Structures are given as C-alpha cells and as structure tokens.
C-alpha positions as CSV (number, residue, x, y, z in Angstrom):
1,X,-6.0,60.8,52.5
2,X,-5.7,57.6,50.6
3,X,-5.5,54.5,52.6
4,X,-2.4,53.3,50.7
5,X,-0.5,56.5,51.3
6,X,-1.6,56.4,55.0
7,X,-0.3,52.8,55.5
8,X,3.0,53.5,53.7
9,X,3.7,56.5,55.8
10,X,3.1,54.5,59.0
11,X,5.5,51.6,57.6
12,X,8.1,54.3,56.8
13,X,8.0,55.8,60.3
14,X,8.1,52.4,61.9
15,X,11.0,51.2,59.6
16,X,13.0,54.4,60.5
17,X,12.7,53.7,64.2
18,X,13.0,49.9,64.4
19,X,16.0,47.7,63.6
20,X,14.1,45.8,60.7
21,X,15.8,43.4,58.4
22,X,15.0,45.7,55.3
23,X,16.7,48.7,56.9
24,X,20.3,48.0,55.6
25,X,18.8,47.1,52.2
26,X,17.0,50.4,52.0
27,X,20.2,52.2,53.0
28,X,22.0,50.5,50.1
29,X,19.2,51.3,47.7
30,X,19.3,55.0,48.8
31,X,23.1,55.1,48.5
32,X,23.0,53.4,45.0
33,X,20.5,56.1,43.7
34,X,22.5,59.0,45.4
35,X,25.8,57.9,44.1
36,X,24.4,57.2,40.5
37,X,22.7,60.6,40.4
38,X,25.9,62.4,41.7
39,X,28.1,60.6,39.0
40,X,25.5,61.6,36.3
41,X,25.4,65.3,37.4
42,X,29.2,65.3,37.5
43,X,29.4,63.5,34.0
44,X,27.0,65.9,32.3
45,X,28.4,69.1,33.9
46,X,32.0,68.2,33.1
47,X,31.1,67.1,29.5
48,X,29.1,70.3,28.7
49,X,31.9,72.4,30.4
50,X,34.6,70.6,28.6
51,X,32.8,71.1,25.2
52,X,32.0,74.7,25.9
53,X,35.5,75.6,27.0
54,X,37.1,74.0,23.9
55,X,34.5,75.6,21.5
56,X,35.1,79.0,23.1
57,X,39.0,78.6,22.6
58,X,38.6,77.5,19.1
59,X,36.2,80.4,18.3
60,X,38.6,82.8,20.0
61,X,41.2,82.1,17.3
62,X,38.9,81.9,14.4
63,X,35.4,83.1,15.3
64,X,32.4,81.0,14.9
65,X,31.9,81.8,11.2
66,X,34.2,83.1,8.5
67,X,33.5,85.0,5.3
68,X,36.4,84.6,3.0
69,X,37.3,84.7,-0.8
70,X,35.8,81.7,-2.8
71,X,39.3,81.1,-4.1
72,X,40.8,80.8,-0.6
73,X,41.7,77.3,0.5
74,X,42.6,76.2,4.1
75,X,46.1,77.6,3.9
76,X,47.0,80.8,5.6
77,X,48.0,82.6,2.4
78,X,44.6,83.9,1.3
79,X,43.0,85.7,-1.5
80,X,41.8,89.2,-0.4
81,X,38.2,90.5,-0.2
82,X,36.9,94.0,-0.2
83,X,35.9,95.1,3.3
84,X,33.4,97.7,2.0
85,X,30.6,95.1,1.6
86,X,27.0,96.1,1.4
87,X,25.7,93.2,3.5
88,X,27.7,94.1,6.6
89,X,24.9,96.3,7.9
90,X,22.4,93.6,7.4
91,X,24.6,91.1,9.1
92,X,25.1,93.4,12.2
93,X,21.3,93.8,12.5
94,X,20.7,90.0,12.2
95,X,19.4,88.3,15.4
96,X,21.8,85.8,16.6
97,X,25.1,87.6,15.4
98,X,27.0,89.2,18.1
99,X,30.0,90.8,16.5
100,X,31.8,91.1,13.0
101,X,35.5,91.8,12.8
102,X,38.2,91.9,9.9
103,X,41.2,89.7,9.8
104,X,44.1,88.7,7.6
105,X,46.6,85.9,7.9
106,X,50.1,85.3,6.5
107,X,52.6,82.5,7.1
108,X,56.1,83.6,8.3
109,X,59.2,82.6,10.1
110,X,60.4,84.0,13.5
111,X,64.2,84.0,13.8
112,X,66.2,84.7,16.9
113,X,69.8,84.4,17.7
114,X,69.5,80.8,18.6
115,X,66.1,79.5,17.4
116,X,63.8,79.5,14.4
117,X,60.0,78.9,14.3
118,X,57.4,78.8,11.6
119,X,54.2,80.7,12.7
120,X,51.2,82.4,11.3
121,X,50.8,86.1,11.6
122,X,47.2,87.1,12.2
123,X,46.4,90.7,11.4
124,X,43.4,92.3,13.3
125,X,42.0,95.8,13.2
126,X,40.4,98.2,15.7
127,X,37.2,96.4,15.5
128,X,38.7,93.1,16.9
129,X,37.2,91.8,20.0
130,X,40.0,91.0,22.4
131,X,38.0,89.6,25.2
132,X,39.3,86.0,24.6
133,X,42.9,87.0,24.6
134,X,42.5,89.3,27.6
135,X,41.3,86.4,29.6
136,X,44.2,84.2,28.3
137,X,46.9,86.8,28.8
138,X,49.6,85.7,31.3
139,X,52.1,88.6,30.8
140,X,52.2,92.0,29.3
141,X,49.3,94.0,27.6
142,X,47.2,94.0,24.5
143,X,48.8,96.3,21.9
144,X,46.9,99.3,21.0
145,X,45.7,99.1,17.3
146,X,44.2,102.1,15.8
147,X,43.2,103.5,12.3
148,X,46.0,106.0,11.9
149,X,49.3,104.7,13.4
150,X,50.5,101.2,12.6
151,X,51.5,99.3,15.8
152,X,54.6,97.1,15.8
153,X,53.5,95.4,19.0
154,X,52.3,91.6,18.8
155,X,50.9,89.1,21.2
156,X,52.6,85.7,21.2
157,X,51.7,82.6,23.0
158,X,53.6,81.2,26.0
159,X,54.4,78.2,23.9
160,X,56.2,80.4,21.3
161,X,57.7,82.4,24.1
162,X,59.3,79.3,25.7
163,X,60.6,77.9,22.4
164,X,62.2,81.0,21.2
165,X,63.2,82.6,24.5
166,X,61.1,85.7,24.1
167,X,59.7,87.9,26.8
168,X,57.6,91.1,26.8
169,X,59.5,94.0,25.4
170,X,61.8,91.8,23.4
171,X,62.1,92.6,19.8
172,X,62.4,90.0,17.1
173,X,62.6,89.7,13.3
174,X,60.0,87.8,11.2
175,X,60.8,86.7,7.6
176,X,58.2,86.1,4.9
177,X,58.9,83.8,1.9
178,X,57.6,85.7,-1.1
179,X,59.0,87.3,-4.2
180,X,60.9,89.3,-3.1
181,X,61.4,87.9,0.5
182,X,60.6,90.4,3.2
183,X,61.3,91.0,6.8
184,X,59.5,92.8,9.5
185,X,60.6,93.6,13.1
186,X,58.0,93.4,15.8
187,X,58.1,93.8,19.7
188,X,56.4,91.3,22.1
189,X,53.8,93.3,24.1
190,X,51.8,90.5,25.4
191,X,52.0,86.7,26.0
192,X,48.8,84.5,26.1
193,X,48.2,80.8,27.0
194,X,45.2,79.0,26.0
195,X,46.5,75.4,26.3
196,X,45.3,74.5,22.9
197,X,48.8,73.5,21.6
198,X,47.8,73.4,18.0
199,X,46.9,77.0,18.0
200,X,49.3,78.4,20.7
201,X,52.3,77.2,18.7
202,X,51.5,79.0,15.5
203,X,49.4,82.1,16.0
204,X,51.0,85.6,16.5
205,X,48.6,88.6,16.6
206,X,49.5,91.9,15.0
207,X,48.2,95.0,13.4
208,X,46.4,94.1,10.1
209,X,48.1,96.9,8.4
210,X,51.4,94.9,8.4
211,X,49.8,92.1,6.3
212,X,48.3,94.6,3.9
213,X,51.7,96.2,3.2
214,X,53.3,92.8,3.0
215,X,50.7,91.6,0.4
216,X,50.4,94.8,-1.4
217,X,46.7,95.2,-0.4
218,X,44.8,98.4,-0.1
219,X,43.3,99.7,3.3
220,X,40.0,98.3,2.2
221,X,41.2,94.7,1.7
222,X,41.5,91.7,4.2
223,X,41.5,88.0,4.2
224,X,37.8,88.0,5.4
225,X,35.5,88.6,8.2
226,X,35.0,86.7,11.5
227,X,31.6,86.4,13.0
228,X,30.8,85.7,16.5
229,X,27.2,84.3,17.3
230,X,25.3,84.3,20.5
231,X,24.4,80.6,20.6
232,X,27.0,78.0,19.4
233,X,24.2,75.3,19.1
234,X,22.7,77.4,16.2
235,X,26.0,77.7,14.3
236,X,24.8,75.6,11.4
237,X,21.6,77.7,11.2
238,X,23.5,81.0,11.3
239,X,25.9,79.7,8.6
240,X,22.9,79.2,6.3
241,X,21.4,82.6,7.3
242,X,24.7,84.3,6.5
243,X,25.0,82.6,3.2
244,X,21.5,83.6,2.3
245,X,22.3,87.2,3.2
246,X,25.6,87.4,1.3
247,X,24.1,85.6,-1.8
248,X,26.2,85.0,-5.0
249,X,27.0,88.2,-7.0
250,X,26.1,88.1,-10.6
251,X,28.5,90.8,-11.6
252,X,32.0,89.6,-12.5
253,X,34.0,92.5,-10.8
254,X,32.3,91.7,-7.4
255,X,34.0,89.4,-4.9
256,X,32.9,85.8,-5.0
257,X,32.6,84.9,-1.3
258,X,31.9,81.7,0.8
259,X,30.9,81.1,4.4
260,X,32.4,78.6,6.6
261,X,32.4,77.8,10.3
262,X,34.7,76.3,12.8
263,X,33.0,72.9,12.7
264,X,34.0,72.7,9.1
265,X,37.3,74.3,9.4
266,X,38.4,72.0,12.4
267,X,36.5,68.8,12.0
268,X,39.0,66.7,13.8
269,X,38.5,68.6,17.1
270,X,34.7,68.7,17.0
271,X,34.5,65.0,15.9
272,X,36.6,64.2,19.1
273,X,34.3,66.3,21.1
274,X,31.2,64.6,19.8
275,X,32.8,61.3,20.6
276,X,32.9,62.3,24.3
277,X,28.9,62.2,24.2
278,X,29.0,58.5,23.7
279,X,31.0,58.1,26.9
280,X,28.5,60.1,28.9
281,X,25.6,58.1,27.5
282,X,27.3,54.9,28.6
283,X,27.8,56.3,32.1
284,X,24.2,57.4,32.3
285,X,22.9,54.0,31.3
286,X,25.2,52.2,33.7
287,X,24.3,54.4,36.7
288,X,20.5,54.2,35.9
289,X,20.7,50.4,35.6
290,X,22.6,50.0,38.9
291,X,20.2,52.4,40.7
292,X,17.2,50.6,39.2
293,X,18.3,47.2,40.3
294,X,19.1,48.4,43.8
295,X,15.7,49.7,44.1
296,X,14.1,46.4,42.7
297,X,16.0,44.4,45.2
298,X,15.0,46.9,48.0
299,X,11.3,46.7,46.9
300,X,11.4,42.9,46.8
301,X,12.7,42.9,50.4
302,X,10.0,45.3,51.5
303,X,7.4,43.1,50.0
304,X,8.8,39.8,51.5
305,X,9.3,41.5,54.9
306,X,5.5,42.4,55.0
307,X,4.1,39.2,53.6
308,X,1.9,38.7,56.7
309,X,0.5,42.3,56.4
310,X,-0.2,41.6,52.7
311,X,-2.2,38.6,53.6
312,X,-4.2,40.4,56.3
313,X,-5.0,43.2,54.1
314,X,-6.1,40.7,51.3
315,X,-8.3,38.9,53.8
316,X,-10.0,42.2,54.7
317,X,-10.8,42.8,51.2
318,X,-8.0,45.1,49.9
319,X,-7.1,44.6,46.1
320,X,-3.8,43.9,44.6
321,X,-3.7,47.4,43.0
322,X,-4.1,49.1,46.4
323,X,-1.5,47.0,48.1
324,X,0.9,47.6,45.2
325,X,0.4,51.4,45.7
326,X,1.5,50.9,49.4
327,X,5.0,49.5,48.4
328,X,5.4,52.0,45.4
329,X,4.8,54.9,47.9
330,X,7.6,53.5,50.1
331,X,9.8,53.0,47.1
332,X,9.1,56.6,46.0
333,X,10.1,57.8,49.4
334,X,13.4,55.9,49.2
335,X,14.0,57.3,45.7
336,X,13.3,60.8,47.0
337,X,15.9,60.4,49.7
338,X,18.3,59.0,47.2
339,X,17.8,61.9,44.8
340,X,18.2,64.4,47.6
341,X,21.5,63.1,48.7
342,X,22.6,62.6,45.1
343,X,21.9,66.2,44.2
344,X,23.6,67.4,47.4
345,X,26.7,65.4,46.7
346,X,26.9,66.0,42.9
347,X,26.3,69.8,43.1
348,X,28.8,70.2,46.0
349,X,31.5,68.3,44.2
350,X,30.8,70.2,41.0
351,X,30.8,73.6,42.8
352,X,34.2,72.7,44.6
353,X,35.7,71.8,41.2
354,X,34.5,74.9,39.6
355,X,35.5,77.1,42.6
356,X,39.0,75.7,43.5
357,X,40.0,73.6,40.3
358,X,40.9,70.6,42.5
359,X,41.4,68.1,39.7
360,X,44.0,69.2,37.0
361,X,44.5,67.9,33.5
362,X,47.4,67.5,31.0
363,X,46.8,70.5,28.7
364,X,48.8,68.7,25.8
365,X,46.1,66.0,25.8
366,X,43.0,67.8,26.8
367,X,43.6,71.5,25.8
368,X,42.7,72.4,29.4
369,X,44.7,72.7,32.6
370,X,41.8,71.8,35.0
371,X,38.6,69.7,34.7
372,X,35.9,72.2,33.5
373,X,32.4,72.2,35.0
374,X,29.2,73.8,33.5
375,X,26.6,73.3,36.2
376,X,23.1,74.3,34.8
377,X,19.8,74.0,36.7
378,X,18.1,72.6,33.5
379,X,20.4,69.6,33.3
380,X,20.0,68.8,37.0
381,X,16.3,69.0,36.7
382,X,16.2,66.7,33.6
383,X,18.6,64.1,35.3
384,X,16.3,64.1,38.4
385,X,13.1,63.9,36.4
386,X,14.5,61.1,34.2
387,X,16.0,59.1,37.0
388,X,12.8,59.2,39.0
389,X,10.7,58.3,36.1
390,X,12.8,55.3,34.9
391,X,13.2,53.9,38.3
392,X,9.5,54.0,39.1
393,X,8.8,52.4,35.8
394,X,11.2,49.6,36.8
395,X,9.5,49.2,40.2
396,X,6.2,48.2,38.4
397,X,7.7,44.8,37.7
398,X,8.5,43.7,41.2
399,X,5.3,45.3,42.6
400,X,3.4,42.6,40.7
401,X,4.7,40.0,43.1
402,X,1.9,41.2,45.4
403,X,-0.7,39.6,43.2
404,X,1.1,36.2,43.5
405,X,0.8,36.2,47.3
406,X,-2.1,34.0,48.6
407,X,-3.9,35.4,51.7
408,X,-4.2,32.0,53.5
409,X,-0.4,31.2,53.0
410,X,0.6,34.8,53.8
411,X,-1.2,34.8,57.1
412,X,0.6,31.6,58.1
413,X,3.8,32.8,56.7
414,X,6.6,32.9,59.3
C-alpha cells in the first residue's frame, strides 16, 4: 500500500472519531456536494422527462414525420395524395421507422344548441396507432374504424367537451364551409385529455372516409402519411432518409410530395423546449461551482490543521508530491461520501415524484399536470463522473499550498 494512502486512511479514521476542528467543515463540504449532485440529478431527469413527454404528445397528434402533397401549406385544408405509393414498402422495412399511417384533415364548425366552436376534423384509418389516445382517454372508448362500414363515432378532447357541454354518447352536428356547404352528424364515443391546450381545443378524430366523402376524394386518397420513428433524436436524419427514398418523380402525372417533421411544423414549441437546456446548464454550473468551493475550503482546513504533521513529514524526507497525495486521498473520500448521499437523495426524490406525482403543474402553461421525471442510469453516471472529475481538478490548486510550508516553521507551528 502506498504510504500516502496509508496515512490518509489513518487520518480519516481519527477524524471520524475525534472532535476535531475540521470535522464540521468536512460535514459542510460533504453536504454541499450531496445537495449539488441531488439538484443536478433532479434537474436533468426533470428536463429530459419534460422534453420527452411534450415530444410524445406532439407526435401523438401529428406523428414524427409527415409525407404530404408539395402544394399543401400549413392549413388544415390539404391537397390529396395517392395512398398506393411504391415507396411505402421500402419505408416499412427501413431501420428506425416504427409505423406508417394514413391521415386526412378538414376544418369545420361544431354547433350545439347553445355553443359553437371551430375545430379540425382529423380522419384516420384502420392502420392508425391509437396507443397515444388510449393512454390519454378519460371517458368512453376508441371508435371501431374498419375498411367496410364507415363509423360515425368520434373522439373529442375534454377541452371541447367542457366548452360545448358534450358527453360520451351525445350526438352533434358539424358544419363545413365549402361550395356547397355541408353538414355531418357525429356521436361522441370517447373523450381524451393531453393538457396540450393548443391541440386539445381543435382536434376531433373520426373515420377518414368522412373526409374523403366531404372532399370528393377516392378511397385511395388522403392528406398524407404520418411516420413514427424509434428514436426522436434521429428525427432530422430520418427526415433526410425518407426524402431520399421518396425522391422527386419525373413523370407529370405522379404526386409531387414533400417530407416534413414536427420540429419544422411546430417550431415555437421546440424552440421553447430547447430554451430549457440553458436553464439546466446554468443550474449545473452553479451547483458544481458551489460544491467545488466547498471542497476547496474543506481541503485548506485539512492542510492548515495538519501543518505540524506536514513539517514532520518533510523533515523525515517526504516530498511535496507525496504529501499532496495524502490530502487529495482525504478529499476524494469526502467527495465519495458526498456523491453517495447526493445519489441517494436525488434518486429517491426523483422516484417519489415519478411514483406519486407529488408536485403538480398548471397544464395551461406547461402542457403537463405534474412534474415529469425521466431517471436514466446513463445520466446519473455521467453526472457522478463529471462532478468527481471537476472537483478533483479544482482540488489541485489548494493542494499546492503544501509546497509553501517550511518544515522548520511548521514544526514550531502552534
């Protein structure tokens, strides 16, 4: 065993037993590290959970990618495309693409006896993935949409339900401004709530055949395709892959298509989410700075308290490098204890929030009803490694104080 490690272990055991001057300083240093790490774990897990939940909700309404007509703009009255496309089979086999589904949208007005509300009717087919709305369903059921019989059942949001006084089983009329104007009657089969007010207050889901009949489209026409990908972080890459597979048709009679994604379609939401990264970075820097200065002050106290010992070791022939390692080993022990308690505190608080939703949010401002948590082992390990590395590097500066201590004056130091 190295002599520096042996001495540091003896000093640690003595300090834990005796009522030394440095003991409360060490406790403060450990507390500073543990609180800093706990806050960093919570900040990262809440940020990643927040971004993941919001992304999943936006993707639930619009998919990750969309293939639409080149002539379509960002309105909900779209130009149709043919659903019998040769590239669909290739896309389904492409690694990273999870699901492809048809959709169609049309703006309309819901009128009840007392209220009126403009909404967007989103038509979906039998291939639609209802998993997002099944999790968000608060009342009723998902309508059965098949290939043969057109369903009059729709799914509306709780926001629309409250505004118009509609409940499951209630019929209502919907009007469409076109030439000539048209009307359709639907029945509420399900009510969902996602807390994304911008989406909840406009989207009504129905059988895609209703929109095809309203627009005079054939059974092989739709507004486009929605694509769900496996990894959101690769959404830009998958957008380029999809564009390369679709290509640009040279024949005039073929559909001219474009590929977009939800980052492009909803830039204000994703710009807001990216802005949250800055807040977390500021928190991480502040916590690391506080923890680092706590450890610097703790190490200085350790060195000053053992000035006599340093003088004796130097008089016996010990070098500055070996003596510095003694105090760095002690500092590493304190850092380890701080990281241990910080992990325990941060992970416990994150688990309690994830399990019991102790802290709630205003859905109108944050799109979520409770604080989300995404606790991942990788993030915890990175935070621990980064915290230890940065603090140890900061320790190198005060450890050089050892070289400034004279053996003669240190031994006489009282």
